[in-house]
N, C-alpha and C positions, 0 to 999 in steps of 0.2 A: 504494500500500500504506500502511497506517496508520503514522503517525509516532510516536505516543506512547500509552502505556496510562494512562488516567485512570480515576478512580473517581467514580461518581455514585450516591448513596444506597447505597454499598457494592458496586455492580456495576461490573465492568470494562467500559470502552469503549475500543476501539482507534480513536483519533481520527485522522481524515483531513482534517477541516475545522474551522476555528475563526474566529469573528468576534464583534466587540463593537460596541455602539452606545449612545449616550445622548442624551437630550433634556432641555432645561432645564425647570424648574418654571414654569408660566405661570398667571397669575391672569386670569380673564375675568369681566366684568360684562355680563350680558345682560338687557335689559328683557323682562319677560314680557308678551306681547301689548301692549295699549295701557293697561295698568294702571300703578299707581305702584310695583308690586313689581319687585324686581330679583333675578334668579337669580345666585347667586355660585357659581362653579365653579373649583376649584383642581386643576390637573393634577398628578399625582405624577410624580416622575422616572421615566423609562422606560429604565433602564440594563439592557440585555439582553445576554446571551451566547448565541450560537447555535453548537452543535457538531454535527458529523456524523461518523459512523464506523461501526464494526461491533461487534456484541455476539454472543458465542458462547454458545449454550445457552438453552433456554427458561427455565431458572431465573433467570439474570441478567436476561433480558428482563422476567420477572415482577416482580423486585425493582425494576427501573426503573419499570415501569408503576404499581406500588403507591405510588411516591413522588410521582406527579403531583398537583399542587395543594397540596403541603406544603413546609415548609422541610426541606432535605436538605443533607448535606455533599458538597462538590465538591472533590475532590483532583486536582491537576494537577502536572506538573513545574514549572509556574510558581508554584504555591502548595502545596508539599508538606505543609504543616500543615493545609491544607484551609480552605475558607470556607463559610459558610452561605448558601444561595441558595434562592429560591422556584422550584421546578420547575414551569414553566408548562405544557409539553406535550411529547409525544413522538410521533413518527411512525416506524413500523417496517415494513420490507418484508423478507420472507424471501428470502435469496439462494439460488437453486437450485444446489447443489453436490454433487459425488460424495463428497468428504470435506473436512474442515477441518484445517488445520495451523497455525492462528493461535494457539490456546490449547492447549498440550500437556497441561494438567491435565485436559482433558475428552476425551471419546471423539472419535475422528476422524469419527464419524457425527453428532455434535451439530449441530443446526441453526445457521445463521449468519444474522443479521439486519443489514440496513443501517438505521441509525437517524439521525434528526435530532431534536435536543432544543433547546428554548428555556428559558433560565434567566433569572432576574432577580436582580441583586445587591441 
């Protein structure tokens, strides 16, 4: 069962999974074919946060989906003031249920979605 209620782009997520990862910045010099040109490539840091949980209601799911690809506010019990993150992607699967008792502010017939989101700090 979900452990925390967090907000992403203003929508409630009942979080059941959370993980973080980061990679260093790497500079790479690659010769282009056999010419004298060199292709310079700088990797940007890949500080990601992956969360999984449940969203109740199509309205909240729509709010989340509208935030994909943009900077959004992410509020957690770890960061109650919120932080700005790049919302990279979301995957949602509807949970087949007879009624929902997770969010008492919504109808017991509201749809429930299991979601996984990737964010970048």
